[in-house]
N, C-alpha and C positions, 0 to 999 in steps of 0.2 A: 839128632835134635829133636824135642818135642813141639809140636805145635800148638799153639794157645786156640781153644774152641771158641767161637762165640757164642755170646750170652744169647740164648733169646730173651727177644722184650715180652714183657709182660704184654696180657690183652689191654689191660689200659692203656699204656704207653704205645702203644701197635694202635689203637683207635686215635689219639689225642693225633700223633704224625700223619695219620692219614685226612684227618679234619682240616688240620694245619693247609698240609699240599692242597686240597681241593679249595681250600678258601683262597692258598696262593694262585692256582690258576683262577680262580671266577674273579680276581681282582687284575691281574693278566687281561684276563678277555673283557674285561669292563676299560679298563684304561684303551686298549686297541681300539674298541668299537667307539668311545668319547674320542680318539684322534682321527678319526674316520668320520667322524661328523661332523667335525670341526673342518677336516680335510676340503668336505663335500660342501658344506656352507660357504667357504669362501672359494670365491672363484680362481683361478690360474694366471698366473700372469699374461698365459697366450691368451685365456678367453678375456678378459679384462681390455685386453689389447684391441682383440675384435667387437668387443662391447663398444669401447671408446670410438670410434671410427665414425659411426652414425653420429653421435654426441657432437664430434670437434664437426661432423660433415653439416648439422644444423648450426652451431653457434658459428659457424664460417660465414654462412648464408647469413645470419641475424647481424653479424657485424656489418657483413656489405650493403644490406639493404640499408642499415641505422646512418651507414656512409652515404648513402645516395640522397638521404633527405638534405645534405646537405648542400650548398652554391656548387658550381662547376667554373671553368675556367673560362674567363670574358663573361662570366651572366651581367648581361645588361651594361654592358662597354664597349661601345660602336666607337669606332667603324670596324675595326679587326675581331674584336673580340677574343676569344681563345681557342685551346684544343675542343672542347665543346662543339664551335662554329667551324671550324677544320674539317672535325667528321659529319658532319651535317654537309659539308657545302663538297665531300668527296663522294658521300652516296647521289647528293643531288647531279653531281657529274657523272657521275657512271652510269646511273639507272636512264643520262639523257643520250649521251652522246657513243660514239662506235668506240671500239676498246684502243682502237690505235689512236684516238682525238685525248685517250684521259690524260696522258705526260706531256702532250706538245701543247704550245703555245697558240690560241685559236681565236675567235669572235664569239664563240663560247665558252671559251675556258683562259679564265687570265691566271697565267699561274702567278702573279704577285699577288691574288686572294687568293690564301690558302690553297695554292696548287699540291697535287698530289705527289710528296717527297718518300715515300713509300714502297715496297718490292710488291709483283704482282699479285700473291693472296691479304695482302690486305686492301688492294683495291674490290677483289673480287667479294670478300667481308660487305665493304662497303657498297656491291650492286646489290647484295642480299639484301641489307639494311634499305637499300633503297627501293630496292623491289618490295618489301614489307610495307614501306612508308606508301609507296603509290597506291595500294589497295586500301590503307587505313586513314592516312592522314599525307595526302598529296599534296595538303599546301606546303609541308617542310620541305618535299624535293623540288618544287616547281621551279625549271630554268629561270633564271636570274632573279624573279621575286621573291625567292625564300629566302634571300641573303639577309642573314641576322633575324631570321625566325624561333621565337621562343613560344613554347605554353607549356601549360600544365599536361594536357594530354601525350605531347611531343616529348617533352620530356620524358616521362615515361618510358614510352617508346626506347628513346635510343638510351636510356638506364637498364633500363631491360634488356637490350640486345648484349650490354657486357654481361650482366649476370649471366646470359645464356650463353657467349663464349665461355664464360668462368666455367660454367655447369657441363659443360662438352668438351672440352677441353683442357682446363688446367686442372680441374680434381681428378678426374681420372688419373692424372699426368704423376700426380704426386700421392695417390693411393697408390699407383705402381711403383712409386722410387722408393716409398716408404717399406714397402714390402719387399722390394729388390735389395734392399741395403742389408736384409740379415739381420743378425743379431737378437737379443730376448722381444717378449713382445713387447715388454713397457719400451725398450729404447724404439720399437718401429712405432709407437704411439705419439711419443713424444718429438718422432721425425715427423712425421703427418700434421701432430698439435704446432709445430714452428711453420712448416711448409703452409698450412691454411691460414692459421693465426698471425704469422708476422705482421706488422700493421702498414708496412710502407706501399706492398703492393696495393692493398685496399685502399689504402690513403692515394694512392694514385690512379687508378682505372677507376673506383667507382666515386671517388671526391672530386679532382681535378677533371676527370675523363678522358681515361685512354684506354686501350685493348693489349694493355701488355701482358695478360695470363694467356693469351694466344701461344706467341712468341716464345714466352716463357715453359707453359704450358707444350710444347713441343719439344723446346730443347730438355727440361728435366725427363719424360718421357721419353728421349733418346739417352738419358744418362743412365735412366731404371733399366735399359735392355741394356746400356753397352757395361752395365754391373753383371746383369744378368751372363751376358755373354764372357765377362771376366771369370767370371764363380767357374765356367766349365764345367766336367764332369764330379766335381764337390771337391771335398779337400784333398792339398796336394802338401808333400813335404816339404820345408823351408825352402827357398830358394828353388824348386820346380813350376813350371810356368802349369797353370791350369790347361787342358784342354780346351780350345775356342770353340763358342758355340754358335758359328756362322750365321745359324737360323735369330737369333738376337740380333746379334753385329749387323745384316744386313737390316732389317727395319729400324736398328736405331739410326743407320745414316740415313735411313729415306726421311725421317721424324726431324732430324738435324738441319737438315734441307728444306723442310716445310719451314721450319724458326727464322733458318735464314733468307726464305722468301716471302717473309709475313714483315719482321724488321730486319733491316741491315745489320741493325746495336748487336744481333746473335752471332756475328764475325768475332768479339771479343771471346768466347765462347769456341770457335775454328783451331787454334793454336793448341788446347788440350784436347778436345775432339782426335785430330789430326795426327799427335803424338801418341795419343793413347794407343788408337787404332792400327797406326803404322807399329810400334813396338807389339802389341798382340797379333800383329800378321808374322813379324818376323820372330814372334818367340814357337812356331809352327814347326816341328820336324824337318819337312822337305822343303827344297826350292821349290817345289812342283806346289805344296800346300799354299806356303806365303803369295809364288807369284799368282796363281789360281783366286785367293783370299783378296790380294789387292785387285784383282782385274774385276771381280764382283762388287767391291765396293764401287770401284770408279764407274761402272756402268749403274750402278741406282744412283751414284750422285749427277751423271748428266742424264740418266733419264727423265729423273725427279725435275731436275732445272728445266728439262726440255716441255715437260709439261706444265708446268708451268708458266714458262712463258711464252707459250705456242703462241696464242693469238697476238703478240706484240713478232715473235719469228716471223706470222706469216705477213705482218706488214713491212718485213724486209728490216735494212740498215736503217733507216732515218728511226724507223719508231722503236727500234731496240735502245740507238744515241741517246733517244730521248725520253726512253727511263733510267738510264744510266746517268744523262745528265741530274735528273731529281733525286737519285740515290744518293750521287755523291757530290754537293754543290759547294766545290772548295771554294768559290767566292764568298761564302756567308760567312768564313772567318775561322778562328782555332777554337772560340769555343761559346756558349750559348749563355746570354746574362750573368749570372753570377752564380757558380758552378763552383764546387769543393775539389778543384782538382789541380795540380802544379801550375801550371801555365796561369789560371785566374789569381792563385797566392802569389803567384811573384811578383804579379801585373803591379801590387799595392807598392814595388819598391822600385825607387827611380832607376830611369834606363833599362827597368825589365816590363816595361810593357809592350812584347811583342806584338799581342792583336794589333796594336798602334802604330810602331816603328816598324814591322817585320811584315813584306809583304807575303800572300796568301801561299806564292810556292815557298818560299822560305822556310815561314812556319808549317807547311806541310812537312817539309824534305825533316825539318828538324824532330817535329813529333814523332815520324817514322821512324827515324834514326832513335829515338829514346825507346820507342813501344818495343823494336826488336831486340834494342839490349837488355829493355826489362825483363824479355820471355826465354830469355837462354837458359835460365836454370830451370825453369821448370821446364820447359820443354826438353831438355837434355833429361832430367829425371824419368819423365816418362814415356821416354823414346826407349831409354838404356834400362829402367827398371821398370815397366808398365807393372801396377797395381790397382786395387781400388782404394784404398787411400790416397795413394798419389794423384790420382784422375778427381779423387771427389775434390783435393786441397788446388789442384791445376785448374781446376774450373773456376774458383776463387778468384787464386791469385791472377790467372789472365784476365781476368775481367778486372779487378784492381789496376792492372798495367796497364788497359785501354783507357782505364776512366780517367787514371791520371797524369796520362801522360800523353794520347793522342788527339787525332784533331778532331774536330766540331762536337765535342763534347756537350751532354744537355747533364743538368743534375738529375733529371728521372734515369740517367742512364746504371745507378749506384743500385737500381735493383737488380743489376745482373749480377753482380757479385753477391746482394744480399739473398736471389732463390736458392745459389746452390748449397751457400754455408747455411742458411736456416734448418735443412736435411741434417745437421748433426748435432741438433738443441739437444738431442739425450744424452751425446756425449763431454759437449763443452757448454754446459746451460750458457754462463759468466760470461764468456769469451763469444757466444752469439747475442745471446743478448743486446750486450755491449756494442757491436760491430751494425747492430740492427737499430739499435737507439741513435749510434751517431748518425748512420743513413737516416733517417727519420728527420734527426736534426739538423744533416745539411739540406734538407727540403722544404724547413720552417718558409724561410721567407717566399717560398714560391708557396705554401699553403696559405701563410696568413693570405696574401695578397688574392688569392682565391676566398676567402671567407670559411677555411677549413681550420681554422688556430682552438676550436671547441673540439672537431673529431681526432685533430694532434692529441691535444691535451688525450681526451681517450685512450686514440693507439697507443700511448707508451704506459698508461693504465693497466693497458690490456698486456703489454708488453712485460712489465714488471710481474704483473699474477704469474702469466707465462713462463716466466724463467726462475721463480719461487718453487711452481709446481712442479717445472725440471729439477731444478735443485734437489726437491724433497724423494720424487720420483727415482730421480738417476741410479744405475749401481753404482756403488762405491769402488773407487780403484783402488786398491791397497797397494799394490806393487808399486803404483805412481807416489804414494805415501812415503814409502819405505825407502825408496829412491831417492825422493826432495828429503828428508832426514838425514842423506849419509853425506849433504854439503855435494862442494864439486870436486872435490879430489879425485884424480885419476881420469878426469875429465878431459876434453879437447875446453879449447876456447869456445866455439861456438854451443855446444853440445853447454857448457856452461851458462853461457847468456841465454839462449831456451830455458833451460831451469831457474834462471834468476827470476827472468820474468813471469816465468808460473808461479813463484812462489811470493812477486809480489803483486800477483792480479787483485785479489781483494784490495789494496791498497789503491793502487793504479785506475781500479774501476769509480772508489769509490770518490777520487780526486778528478776524474772525469766525470761525474753525476755532477758535483761541484760548479765545475769549469762552465757545465750548459746552463743550470740553472744560475749562475751569474751572467751569462753572456743574456739569458731572457729578462731578466732581473734590470739589465740596462736596458737594454731597448725599449722595455716596456717603460721606465722611468727616467730614462737621459734621452733629452732631443740631440738628434745627431745634429754638430756644426754646418751652418749653411756653406762652407770651402767643401764638406763632405759628404752631402746628402747621403749617401750610401755607406755611410762606414759602420753600421754594424750587420749587413749583410755581408761587408766583405771580412768583418770576423769572425762571423759564424760558418762563413766558407775558409777563413783560416785557419781556424780551431778544428772544422771536420778535417780537413786537409791534412795536417796531423796527426790526426788518430789514423785515417786511412793508410798513408805511408807507416806507422808504426805496423799496422796488420802488414800492409804489402812485404815490409822486411823481414817480419816474423815468418809469413810465408815462403819468404826467399831463401831463409836460412834451412828452414823445414827441407825444402827441395832439396838444397847443398849439402843436407846429410842424409838425405835416403840417395840421394846419386853416388853418394860416398860411401853406404852402406854402414853409415855410424848410426847411435841409439834412435836418432828421432826420426830415422827415416825409413828404419825398418818395418816392414808387416807381418812376421810372424812371433810368435809367441803372448797374443793377447791383443788390447783395441787399442795402447798407447805405443806399445814393443819399442819399447825403451832400450834394449841391451844390444851389443855387438854380437854379429854372428861369433859360435862358440865361445860366449860366456854363459 
């Protein structure tokens, strides 16, 4: 067969083709250069996250300073004043008396007037503040004569001490936690924003006046190190435990012990830390490794407690008993004031006024049984299937269990549930914002009594702006959207309940906000009847308690799914991990 010969191009056509090829190459190069320039001009998400941290820290400091300009607890309200006077009095006692007399009734230490009721680390901090006051404002801590002392310079000293603790303990801890959680730079920046700007903490510490930033800082630092220990040597196959980083787990145990020794309410986190750490230890490949890790953790715990309690251990059994009797004051009753937990809410019903009708010992046993029952699912979930997400949600769930059912609960204890939840802002902005708003709402009667109503409104405005920014910046989860569109076919009832709640979330949050607004309007415009002077406060507590119970039930359901290996409990396959193994 013959072959057709190629027809050569004329010189004119060849010249036009070469020119077209050169023009096309130049256009491609120019387009690539333009895209490179645009990419260089826009910071990467990682760089944007690093640049966001200093801005968030400065904004957090500004909000705390603005809040500190408002009145504090008990301002000009003799004879007992409030928490500000309590911390001032502790500085007075610790700087003037030996350590063995700090928790004991005596001629110079009347325990009925704001006796110290926090663990040794809180007392040591009071001693540091008192030592500074002795050198700068000695009238603030003069024994006996300084009761109720209030002045602008001493207020500046006391407010400054809270800000210093915030900067030295809480801020480094949340910076570490935002980094340890991993994820994209944007998610880490949103986690940091939630932890720093969430208003409940700075309203209480820098408005009402307390040092919750210290105990929460130690606990969140322990959470960060525990997450680092859980990550081990990197990504592992689904279902395979990551190798344990003992170098991170031991400092985590140390920091959590510091949290326990600063405020005993840090016990709210103890089941989550214990079960998750024990689950990690049991996941080690050999019995020698498991026993060695448990022994190392035990030595750290015992050594830290001995170090913190050393001045009181030196005083013998009477000194230790004096401290313990102040830390767990059973005689003070089931709850303090009006608190949004189950026992206070039930007390509005006839025949269920447990604080008035039940003895302290019976109420203690009842609350202990309720707490232990409520901890069963999350504890089993974290122990049987330890994972980072189970641990993070376990901290929130355990804190809510204690807040709702335990003994001697204060309204400010909701901070223990809000702190670890705030780190999830980048992944669930509406849920986290809703929980933080309800937490602030539950404390409104306290904040209003302290003259912090304006600061409360400002805090909610900051929270709304934070949630709006998080919703705009948080990465979309298309898998979740697709799953939600499929409906509930083929799911078990628990998964279906969780999905239905997730789909109805915008409507539920809108209704919740309307309810809060209605209660605020009623409190401002409608006078409580003379027979029920505390009606509005009880309505606030009951409304908030219903929301906290809803959140607690959802977390219990999540841990049930996780324990059974169902969709909402898995860790593998993405952020929400909704699919069963093998699907």
